[in-house]
C-alpha positions as CSV (number, residue, x, y, z in Angstrom):
1,M,0.1,0.1,0.2
2,F,1.5,3.4,-0.5
3,D,2.1,5.8,2.6
4,H,1.6,9.4,2.6
5,T,5.4,9.7,1.0
6,D,4.2,7.6,-1.8
7,G,1.5,9.6,-2.9
8,R,3.5,11.3,-5.6
9,A,4.5,8.1,-6.9
10,A,0.5,6.9,-7.0
11,R,0.2,10.4,-9.3
12,L,2.8,9.1,-11.5
13,A,1.7,5.6,-11.6
14,Q,-1.8,6.8,-12.5
15,Q,-0.3,9.4,-15.0
16,E,1.3,6.8,-17.0
17,F,-1.5,4.0,-17.0
18,M,-3.4,6.9,-18.6
19,L,-1.0,8.2,-21.2
20,R,0.0,4.2,-21.7
21,M,-4.4,3.7,-22.0
22,W,-4.7,6.9,-24.4
23,V,-1.5,5.7,-27.1
24,I,-3.5,2.3,-26.8
25,D,-7.0,3.6,-27.7
26,R,-5.2,6.4,-30.3
27,L,-2.4,3.9,-32.1
28,G,-3.6,0.6,-31.2
29,P,-1.9,-2.3,-28.9
30,D,1.2,-3.8,-29.8
31,D,2.0,-7.3,-28.1
32,T,6.2,-6.7,-28.9
33,D,6.1,-4.0,-26.6
34,T,4.9,-3.7,-23.2
35,D,4.5,0.1,-22.7
36,W,1.5,-0.4,-25.4
37,S,0.6,-3.9,-24.7
38,P,-3.2,-4.6,-23.0
39,E,-2.2,-7.5,-21.1
40,A,0.7,-5.5,-19.5
41,L,-1.2,-2.5,-18.5
42,A,-3.7,-5.1,-16.7
43,C,-0.8,-6.6,-14.5
44,D,0.6,-3.3,-14.0
45,T,-2.7,-1.7,-12.8
46,L,-3.6,-4.8,-10.7
47,D,0.2,-4.8,-9.0
48,A,-0.2,-1.0,-8.2
49,L,-3.5,-1.8,-6.0
50,A,-2.8,-2.4,-2.6
51,F,-6.9,-3.4,-1.9
52,T,-8.6,-6.2,-3.3
53,P,-11.9,-5.3,-4.4
54,P,-13.5,-7.0,-1.0
55,Q,-11.4,-5.0,0.9
56,A,-12.4,-1.8,-1.3
57,A,-15.8,-2.3,-1.4
58,G,-16.2,-3.2,2.2
59,L,-14.1,0.1,3.2
60,A,-16.2,2.6,0.8
61,E,-19.6,1.6,2.0
62,N,-18.9,3.4,5.2
63,W,-15.8,5.8,3.4
64,R,-17.1,9.2,5.2
65,D,-15.8,7.6,8.5
66,L,-12.4,6.2,7.6
67,P,-9.2,7.8,8.6
68,T,-8.1,10.5,6.1
69,E,-5.4,8.1,5.1
70,Q,-7.4,5.3,4.1
71,I,-9.8,7.7,2.5
72,R,-6.7,9.2,0.7
73,E,-6.0,5.3,-0.1
74,L,-9.4,4.3,-1.5
75,R,-9.1,8.1,-3.6
76,R,-5.7,6.7,-5.1
77,H,-7.3,3.5,-6.4
78,K,-9.9,5.0,-7.8
79,N,-7.5,7.2,-9.7
80,L,-5.2,4.1,-10.7
81,T,-8.4,2.5,-12.0
82,A,-9.6,5.4,-14.1
83,H,-8.8,3.9,-17.5
84,L,-10.2,0.4,-16.5
85,E,-13.6,0.6,-18.9
86,S,-11.7,1.1,-21.9
87,L,-9.0,-1.2,-20.9
88,V,-11.4,-4.3,-20.6
89,D,-12.2,-4.5,-24.1
90,Y,-9.0,-5.0,-25.2
91,L,-8.3,-8.2,-23.1
92,A,-9.4,-11.2,-24.1
93,P,-11.2,-13.3,-21.4
94,G,-9.9,-14.3,-18.3
95,P,-8.7,-14.0,-14.7
96,A,-7.2,-10.6,-15.3
97,R,-10.2,-9.1,-17.6
98,E,-12.4,-10.5,-14.4
99,Q,-10.7,-8.8,-11.9
100,L,-10.7,-5.4,-13.9
101,L,-14.7,-5.5,-15.0
102,T,-15.2,-6.3,-10.9
103,W,-12.6,-3.3,-10.1
104,T,-14.9,-1.0,-12.8
105,A,-18.0,-1.6,-10.7
106,I,-16.4,-1.1,-7.1
107,R,-14.1,1.9,-8.5
108,L,-18.1,4.0,-8.7
109,L,-18.7,3.6,-5.0
110,L,-14.6,4.7,-3.9
111,P,-14.8,8.5,-2.7
């Protein structure tokens, strides 16, 4: 999980994910280069998330009652998953796609 000093790292990761998604959307995927591979972006996204979908959903139920740092962490997760609606369209059926589809639903619950 990112701590307070890693807020910058989370922002940079989110910006990188969005840039990679933009390039994939505009120029098409390139499975020979991991920067532009939807599968690699899916793995990198899942690796960046500290919470599991059930953990995030559970915390989101009463997020207003959480300590500020947990609210920030939920917000980071929301930002780190901003590109998923586009990304899942590029992925073949499988566990990574299913996990990301779950995150797209949970994302709506996050602050």
